[in-house]
C-alpha positions as CSV (number, residue, x, y, z in Angstrom):
1,M,116.6,81.3,113.8
2,Q,113.1,80.6,112.7
3,V,112.4,81.3,109.1
4,A,109.2,81.2,107.3
5,K,107.9,80.9,103.7
6,S,104.3,81.1,102.4
7,V,102.8,78.6,100.2
8,T,99.8,79.6,98.0
9,V,97.1,77.2,96.8
10,K,94.2,77.7,94.7
11,V,90.7,76.6,95.5
12,S,89.9,74.0,92.7
13,P,87.4,75.2,90.2
14,K,85.8,71.7,90.6
15,I,84.5,72.7,94.1
16,N,80.7,71.9,94.8
17,M,78.8,75.0,94.1
18,N,77.2,75.1,97.5
19,K,80.5,74.9,99.5
20,F,81.7,77.6,97.1
21,L,78.7,79.9,98.1
22,Q,79.3,79.1,101.7
23,L,83.0,80.0,101.4
24,R,82.2,83.3,99.8
25,D,79.6,84.0,102.4
26,F,82.1,83.4,105.2
27,Y,84.6,85.7,103.4
28,N,82.0,88.5,102.9
29,R,81.0,88.3,106.7
30,C,84.5,88.6,107.7
31,Q,84.8,91.7,105.4
32,A,81.9,93.2,107.0
33,I,83.2,92.4,110.7
34,A,86.6,94.4,109.8
35,R,84.8,97.2,108.5
36,F,82.6,97.4,111.7
37,Y,85.7,97.5,113.9
38,H,87.3,100.0,111.7
39,S,84.4,102.3,111.9
40,Y,84.1,101.8,115.7
41,I,87.7,102.8,116.0
42,L,87.4,106.0,113.8
43,E,84.1,107.2,115.3
44,N,85.5,107.0,119.0
45,S,88.9,108.5,117.8
46,L,90.8,105.4,119.4
47,H,93.3,105.7,116.7
48,E,94.3,109.0,118.0
49,K,94.7,107.6,121.5
50,L,96.9,105.0,120.0
51,I,99.5,107.4,119.2
52,N,100.4,108.3,122.8
53,E,97.9,107.1,125.4
54,I,97.0,103.6,124.7
55,T,98.8,100.6,123.3
56,A,97.8,98.0,120.7
57,R,97.1,95.7,123.5
58,D,94.7,98.2,125.2
59,L,92.9,98.7,122.0
60,K,92.2,95.0,121.5
61,N,90.7,94.8,125.2
62,I,88.4,97.8,124.4
63,L,87.1,96.3,121.3
64,H,86.7,92.9,123.2
65,Q,84.8,94.4,125.7
66,E,82.7,96.8,123.7
67,L,81.8,94.6,120.7
68,Y,82.5,90.9,121.1
69,K,79.3,89.7,122.1
70,Q,77.4,91.8,119.6
71,V,79.6,90.7,116.7
72,R,79.2,87.1,117.7
73,E,75.3,87.3,117.8
74,T,75.2,89.5,114.5
75,F,77.6,87.5,112.2
76,D,77.5,84.1,113.4
77,V,81.2,83.2,113.4
78,G,83.5,81.4,115.7
79,S,85.3,83.3,118.6
80,Q,88.5,82.4,117.2
81,T,87.8,84.0,113.6
82,V,86.3,87.2,115.8
83,Q,89.6,87.5,117.5
84,E,91.8,87.2,114.4
85,I,89.9,89.8,112.5
86,R,89.9,92.4,115.4
87,D,93.8,91.7,115.7
88,V,94.2,92.3,112.1
89,V,92.5,95.7,112.1
90,V,94.4,96.7,115.3
91,E,97.8,95.7,113.8
92,A,96.9,98.1,110.6
93,F,96.1,100.9,113.0
94,N,99.1,100.3,115.0
95,S,101.3,100.5,112.1
96,W,99.8,103.8,111.1
97,A,100.5,105.1,114.6
98,K,104.2,104.1,114.5
99,L,104.5,106.0,111.0
100,Y,102.6,109.0,112.4
101,K,105.0,109.3,115.4
102,K,108.0,109.1,112.8
103,W,106.2,111.8,111.0
104,L,105.8,114.0,114.0
105,D,109.6,113.4,114.8
106,G,110.4,114.5,111.3
107,E,111.9,111.0,110.3
108,I,109.7,110.6,107.2
109,E,108.5,113.4,105.0
110,H,104.7,112.6,104.3
111,E,101.9,112.4,106.9
112,P,100.7,108.7,106.7
113,S,97.1,108.0,105.6
114,L,94.7,106.1,107.7
115,P,94.3,102.6,106.9
116,R,91.2,101.6,104.7
117,I,89.4,98.3,104.9
118,V,88.6,97.7,101.3
119,E,89.4,94.1,101.2
120,F,91.7,92.5,103.6
121,T,93.1,88.9,104.2
122,V,90.9,86.5,106.3
123,R,93.4,85.0,108.7
124,M,92.4,81.7,110.3
125,N,94.1,79.8,113.3
126,I,95.2,76.0,112.8
127,P,93.3,73.7,113.8
128,R,90.7,75.7,115.5
129,V,89.3,77.3,112.3
130,C,91.1,75.5,109.5
131,S,92.7,72.3,109.1
132,I,94.7,70.6,106.3
133,F,94.8,67.0,105.2
134,E,95.8,64.9,102.3
135,H,93.4,62.5,100.9
136,G,92.5,60.9,97.5
137,K,94.1,61.0,94.0
138,E,92.3,63.9,92.2
139,F,93.0,66.7,94.6
140,P,96.3,66.9,96.5
141,F,95.0,68.6,99.7
142,F,91.7,69.5,101.3
143,F,91.2,72.4,103.7
144,K,88.5,72.1,106.3
145,V,87.2,75.6,107.4
146,K,84.9,76.6,110.2
147,V,82.3,78.9,108.4
148,D,80.2,79.5,111.3
149,N,79.5,78.2,114.9
150,N,78.2,74.9,114.1
151,S,79.5,73.7,110.6
152,R,82.6,73.1,108.8
153,I,83.0,72.7,105.0
154,V,85.8,70.6,103.2
155,I,87.4,72.4,100.1
156,P,89.5,70.8,97.6
157,V,92.7,72.9,96.4
158,E,95.1,72.6,93.4
159,C,98.8,73.5,93.6
160,G,102.3,72.7,91.9
161,E,104.8,70.2,92.7
162,Y,106.8,72.5,94.8
163,Q,104.0,73.8,96.9
164,R,102.8,70.2,97.3
165,G,106.2,69.0,98.6
166,L,106.3,71.8,101.3
167,L,102.9,71.1,102.4
168,K,103.5,67.3,102.6
169,D,106.8,68.0,104.8
170,A,104.8,70.3,107.0
171,L,102.0,67.7,107.5
172,E,104.7,65.2,108.4
173,R,106.0,67.6,111.0
174,K,109.4,68.4,109.3
175,Y,108.3,72.0,109.3
176,K,105.7,74.0,111.4
177,L,102.5,75.4,110.1
178,G,101.6,78.9,110.8
179,A,98.4,80.7,110.3
180,V,96.3,80.2,107.0
181,Q,95.0,83.3,105.0
182,L,91.9,83.2,102.8
183,V,92.5,85.8,100.0
184,R,90.4,86.8,96.9
185,R,92.2,87.5,93.5
186,G,90.7,88.3,90.5
187,G,87.2,86.9,91.7
188,W,88.7,83.6,93.0
189,F,89.8,82.3,96.3
190,Y,93.3,81.1,97.3
191,F,94.8,79.8,100.6
192,V,98.1,81.2,101.7
193,V,99.8,78.8,104.2
194,V,102.9,80.0,106.3
195,V,105.5,77.4,106.7
196,K,108.2,77.7,109.5
197,K,111.2,75.9,110.3
198,E,114.5,76.3,112.7
199,V,117.8,76.9,110.7
200,E,121.2,77.6,111.7
201,V,122.7,80.6,109.8
202,K,126.4,80.5,109.7
203,Q,129.0,83.0,108.3
204,S,131.6,81.9,105.6
205,D,135.0,82.8,104.5
206,T,133.7,82.8,101.0
207,V,131.5,85.6,100.0
208,V,129.1,86.0,97.0
209,G,129.3,89.8,96.4
210,V,126.1,91.3,94.6
211,D,126.0,94.7,92.9
212,I,122.4,95.7,91.7
213,G,122.4,98.2,89.0
214,L,120.3,99.8,86.4
215,R,122.3,98.4,83.4
216,Y,122.4,94.9,84.8
217,Q,119.8,93.5,87.1
218,A,122.6,92.1,89.2
219,T,126.5,91.5,88.9
220,V,127.6,88.6,90.9
221,V,131.3,87.4,91.7
222,V,132.5,84.9,94.2
223,L,135.3,86.1,96.5
224,H,137.3,83.2,98.0
225,K,139.4,83.3,101.3
226,N,142.7,83.3,99.2
227,G,141.6,86.5,97.3
228,K,140.7,84.7,94.0
229,I,137.5,85.8,92.2
230,S,135.5,83.5,90.2
231,D,132.1,82.6,88.8
232,V,131.4,86.2,87.5
233,E,127.9,86.8,86.1
234,F,126.2,89.7,84.5
235,V,122.5,89.2,84.8
236,K,120.3,91.0,82.5
237,Y,116.9,90.2,81.0
238,R,116.9,92.5,78.0
239,R,113.8,91.4,76.2
240,L,111.7,91.8,79.3
241,L,113.2,95.2,79.9
242,D,112.4,96.1,76.3
243,R,108.7,94.9,76.9
244,I,108.6,97.2,79.8
245,R,109.6,100.1,78.1
246,Y,107.2,99.4,75.4
247,L,104.4,99.2,78.0
248,W,105.7,102.7,79.4
249,K,105.2,104.1,75.8
250,R,101.8,102.7,75.7
251,I,100.7,104.0,79.1
252,D,102.1,107.7,78.2
253,Y,100.0,107.3,75.0
254,L,96.7,106.3,76.8
255,K,97.3,109.1,79.3
256,S,97.5,111.8,76.6
257,K,93.9,110.6,75.2
258,L,92.3,110.8,78.9
259,P,89.6,113.4,79.4
260,E,90.9,116.5,81.4
261,G,90.8,115.9,85.0
262,Q,91.1,111.9,84.8
263,R,94.3,110.6,85.7
264,T,94.0,106.8,85.0
265,S,91.7,104.2,83.3
266,K,91.0,100.7,83.5
267,Q,93.4,99.8,80.5
268,I,96.2,101.8,82.1
269,R,95.9,100.1,85.6
270,R,96.0,96.8,83.9
271,L,99.3,97.7,82.0
272,W,100.7,98.8,85.4
273,R,99.9,95.3,86.8
274,K,101.5,93.7,83.8
275,I,104.7,95.7,84.5
276,H,104.6,94.7,88.1
277,R,104.3,91.0,87.3
278,I,107.2,91.2,85.1
279,N,109.5,92.8,87.6
280,T,108.5,90.3,90.3
281,W,109.3,87.6,87.9
282,I,112.7,89.1,87.4
283,A,113.4,89.6,91.1
284,H,112.5,86.0,91.7
285,N,114.8,84.7,89.2
286,V,117.6,87.0,90.0
287,S,117.5,86.2,93.6
288,K,117.3,82.3,92.9
289,R,120.6,82.5,90.7
290,I,122.2,84.5,93.6
291,V,121.2,82.0,96.2
292,E,122.1,79.0,94.1
293,K,125.5,80.4,93.4
294,A,126.0,80.9,97.3
295,R,124.8,77.3,98.0
296,A,127.2,75.9,95.3
297,N,130.2,77.6,96.8
298,N,129.0,77.2,100.4
299,A,129.3,81.0,100.7
300,M,127.6,83.9,102.5
301,I,125.9,86.7,100.4
302,A,126.9,90.4,100.6
303,I,124.4,92.8,99.0
304,E,124.1,96.6,99.1
305,N,121.5,98.7,100.8
306,L,120.1,101.1,98.1
307,N,117.3,102.6,100.1
308,N,118.3,106.2,99.5
309,F,118.3,106.0,95.6
310,K,114.5,107.1,95.0
311,P,113.2,109.2,92.1
312,R,113.3,112.9,93.0
313,K,111.3,115.2,91.0
314,G,113.4,118.4,90.1
315,K,116.7,117.0,90.9
316,R,116.7,114.2,88.2
317,G,115.5,114.3,84.7
318,K,112.2,112.2,83.7
319,K,114.2,109.6,82.0
320,M,116.3,108.8,85.0
321,N,113.3,109.0,87.5
322,R,111.3,106.6,85.5
323,K,114.3,104.1,85.4
324,L,114.8,104.6,89.2
325,S,111.0,103.9,89.7
326,N,111.1,100.8,87.9
327,W,114.5,99.7,89.8
328,I,113.5,96.4,91.7
329,H,116.5,96.6,94.1
330,G,114.4,96.3,97.0
331,R,112.6,93.5,95.9
332,I,115.7,91.5,94.8
333,R,117.0,92.2,98.2
334,D,114.0,91.1,100.0
335,F,113.8,87.8,98.1
336,V,117.4,87.0,98.5
337,L,117.0,87.4,102.2
338,Y,114.1,85.1,102.6
339,K,115.4,82.7,100.1
340,A,119.0,82.7,101.6
341,H,117.7,82.2,105.3
342,W,115.4,79.4,104.3
343,R,118.6,77.7,103.1
344,G,120.7,78.8,106.1
345,I,122.9,80.9,104.3
346,Y,123.9,84.3,106.0
347,V,123.1,87.4,104.3
348,K,125.1,90.8,105.2
349,I,123.7,94.1,104.0
350,V,126.5,96.6,103.3
351,L,126.7,100.3,102.6
352,P,127.1,101.2,99.0
353,N,129.3,104.2,99.7
354,G,132.5,104.3,97.4
355,T,131.9,100.7,96.1
356,S,131.7,102.0,92.5
357,K,134.7,104.6,92.9
358,R,137.3,102.5,94.7
359,C,139.5,100.0,92.9
360,H,138.9,96.4,94.1
361,I,142.6,95.5,93.8
362,C,144.7,98.2,95.4
363,G,141.8,100.4,97.0
364,A,142.8,103.6,95.3
365,V,140.1,106.1,94.0
366,G,139.5,105.6,90.4
367,Y,137.5,107.1,87.5
368,R,134.3,105.7,86.2
369,H,132.8,106.4,82.7
370,G,129.8,104.4,81.8
371,V,130.6,100.9,81.9
372,L,134.3,101.1,82.4
373,F,136.3,101.7,85.6
374,K,140.0,102.8,85.5
375,C,142.2,102.9,88.4
376,K,144.9,105.7,88.7
377,H,147.7,102.7,88.7
378,G,146.5,101.6,85.3
379,Y,143.9,99.0,86.1
380,T,140.8,98.9,83.9
381,S,137.7,96.6,84.4
382,N,133.9,96.5,84.1
383,A,132.3,99.2,86.5
384,D,129.7,96.9,87.9
385,F,132.2,93.8,88.3
386,N,134.5,96.2,90.3
387,A,131.5,97.3,92.6
388,S,130.5,93.8,93.3
389,C,134.1,92.9,94.2
390,N,134.1,95.8,96.6
391,I,130.7,94.8,98.1
392,A,132.2,91.2,98.9
393,L,135.3,92.9,100.3
394,R,133.3,95.2,102.6
395,A,131.3,92.2,104.1
396,K,134.5,90.6,105.4
397,F,136.6,93.9,105.9
398,P,134.3,96.7,106.5
399,K,137.2,99.1,107.1
400,S,139.5,98.1,104.2
401,W,139.7,98.7,100.5
402,G,141.4,96.5,97.9
403,I,142.7,92.8,97.7
404,V,146.4,93.7,97.8
405,N,147.7,90.1,97.9
406,M,145.4,89.0,95.1
407,P,146.9,86.2,93.0
408,V,148.7,87.3,89.8
409,G,147.1,86.0,86.6
410,T,143.4,85.6,88.1
411,T,141.0,85.3,85.3
412,H,137.4,86.4,85.3
413,K,135.0,84.5,83.1
414,A,131.9,86.6,82.7
415,T,128.4,85.2,81.4
416,R,125.6,87.2,80.1
417,F,122.0,86.0,80.3
418,N,119.9,87.4,77.6
419,E,117.8,84.2,77.0
420,W,114.6,86.2,78.1
């Protein structure tokens, strides 16, 4: 199978000012073209036809016939750039049409809103619009971008050692380069490069079971072929979670001081972005631990699907809803998937039903109270540990419960991670 990974590099602050202004002007022209296509689709109700009458390909052909020459003459950009911008806008409306169909069929509760082109990613084709080369000692790479019909500019970039290694391997044809995206974050520009490679993903008799919970970010066990359980880890970033709780209280206080009718402020939005960054950091590190454990044991990964566990107003308390809204189980699962596939590790998504209520040894229904699980036959263990064992078992034996032939005297060495 083919897997992909994105590499983000920053435009160097040492860039020549004239080149920076040309790059900014190119980016703004691309935004204007996207808004032009967006307005044309809405004014002619083409998005409504996209639901049942026409396909995304038909919409691309309509836009090409009606607007291509006008866009080329007005904005002075290359043909490939015009087509990439048109395709991005059509893809946004096509995604909306698919969600709208699901809403009509009753598969989703809320009506999807139309896509808004406020600021979108500029996608550039390699090598027709953008090319990458390595040259000199001061900058690791240069990006050569076609900003109009006649001229290209060379832009120096900065990146870390890991990103540098990936791009260098891609330029040496160990990996395949995909499209390059130009994005603007915090008033500065970045290039996002997609790197692809072919991997062979194989299943294994050893399974790394992962239970994602509210008490621990992840409980990880390794289930071997002979039924032995080893390498148990309870992963929890206590200090970072305390930091998030402090930020929640700060947000609640700032909301109480807002004028009537105002829902947010610049300071509140900044605090929410800080919470998002902390959660993303946690998800990256938890997923990295899981993939490294699977790689060390030559194992596959079993992780549960928790899409149904969402905040529900009126059915759960405010405190629990807030915990669920900050629960990053989806982010951890997505990061595990792409990091494991990049390493050629097989990942199986299993249903969580019954994994917390069944004994992982005999399969009998037990009793859970807080952090403890007690089987009716007398076995007692940590509830999250018991669930992670059941998740590993379900990946190998979907219709079975319990390791009835588990070796007697198996020890479980648990490690907590509270360094952050």
